[in-house]
N, C-alpha and C positions, 0 to 999 in steps of 0.2 A: 504493500500500500504506500509505503514511503517513496517508492519509485516514482509515482505520479507527482508527488510534491517536488522531488529532485528534478524531474523533467521540466515541470512548469517553471520553477524558479531559475533553473539553468537557462531556459529559453528567455525568461525575463531579463536575466543578467546580460545575455548576448544581445537581446533587443535594446537594452539600455546602452550598451557599448556601441551598437550600430547607430542609435539616436545621437550619441555624442559625436560620432564620426560624421554623420550627416550635418549636424550643427556646426562642427568645425569647418567642414567643406563649404557650407553656406556662408559662414562668416568670412572665410578666406576669400571666396569668390566675391562676395559683396564688398568687403573691405578693399580688395584689389581693384575692383571695378570703380569704386568711389574715388580711390586715390589716383588711378591712372587715366580715367576717362573724364573729360570735361563736359560731355554732352548731357543735357538734362535727363534724357532717357535712362542713362546708366546710373545717375543719382537716384532716380525713382526706383529702378530695379534693385539697387543695393539696400534700400531701407528695409523692405520685408525680408530679404535674405538675411540680413544681420539681426534684426529684431527677433524673428522666428528662430533663427539659428541659435541665438543665446538661450531662448526657451528650450530648444531641443537639447542643448548641452546640459542645462540645469536639470531638466526632467530625466534625461538619460543617465546622468551621473548619479542622481538620487536612486533611481531604480537599480542600476548596476551595483551600487555600493551596499544597498540593504538586502539584496536578494539572498545571499548566502546565510546571513543571520536569520532572516525571516524563515528560510527553509529549515534550518536547524531547530529553531524554536517550535515551528509547526510540527515537525516530525516527532519531537519530544512530546508535545501535547497530544498528538494522535496516538502515540504509544500508551500514554498515561490515561487519557480520557477521550475516547472517540466522540462521545456525545458533546463534550465541551468544545472539542475541535470543530465539530460541525456547527455548533451554536455560535461560535465566533467567526469562522471562515465563511459560512453561507451568507450572512448579511453583508460582510465586507466585499465578497465577490459580486453580490447583487448590486452594490453601490458602484463597483468598478465597471460592471456591464452597463449600468445607467449612464455613467460618465462617458462611455464610448459613444452612446447615442448623442450626447451633447457635443462631443468632439467632432463627430461626423457632420453634424449640422453646421458647426463653425467652419470646418474644412470645405464643405460644399459651398458655403457662403463665400469663402475666399476664392474658390474656383470660379464661381458664378460672377462675382463682382470683378475679379481679375479679367475674366474673359470678356465681360461687357465693356470694361474700360479699354481693353485692347482693340475690340471691334469698333468702338466709337471714335477712336483716335487714329487718323490716317498717318500722321507724321510721328517720328520717334520723339515724343515729348515726355516730360516728367510723368504725367499721369499714365501714359502708355507703359513706361518702365515700371511704375508702381503696380499697374495691373499685371504685367508679366511676372513680377516678383511674387505677388499674391497668388496668381495662378500656379506658379511652380511650387511654392511652398505648400499651398493647399493640396495639390495633387500628390506630392511626395508624402505629406502627413497622412492623407487619406489612405494611401496604399499601405504605409507603415502600420497605421492603426487597424486596418482590416486584418492583418495577420496577428496583431496583438490581441484583438478581440476574439479571433478564432481560438487562440491558445487559452484565453480566459474562459471561454465557453466550455472547452474540454475539461479544464480544471474544475469549474463550477459543477459540471455533471459528476465528476469524481466525488466532490464534497457531498453532493446530494444523495449519493448512493451509500454513504456511510450511515450505519444504523445508530 
């Protein structure tokens, strides 16, 4: 049974590390574009890359850092008291899954607004760059969270099967 816990939290740790990598890449590209390119389009592009990239770094680092400790604590709790494990983990995972719904709405909003701004602006202006950055970060985040949500559902099903 503890194998399911280890698999989930190892995947979370790796996911956190991937999120940090994505955030670092976004900040690097955004910072490099802002510093090297003078056109307003690139300044607009850089802002969502850097801002969302910083969030990706912070969230990814937090998830990666706590995963091992969380897995150890939960394995111990499952061994000692399966009922208590379920009573604690089930509502936590329900909240995690609800948060994925909110995240998806935000990411779809980024994609939609970004695409609309891109399509409305013919020339490479600041708003068009901003739209491109929002679109890119929204799409990357949506794909990333799709897989994270899928992992969370498998783990939540494991929790709900515990008597």
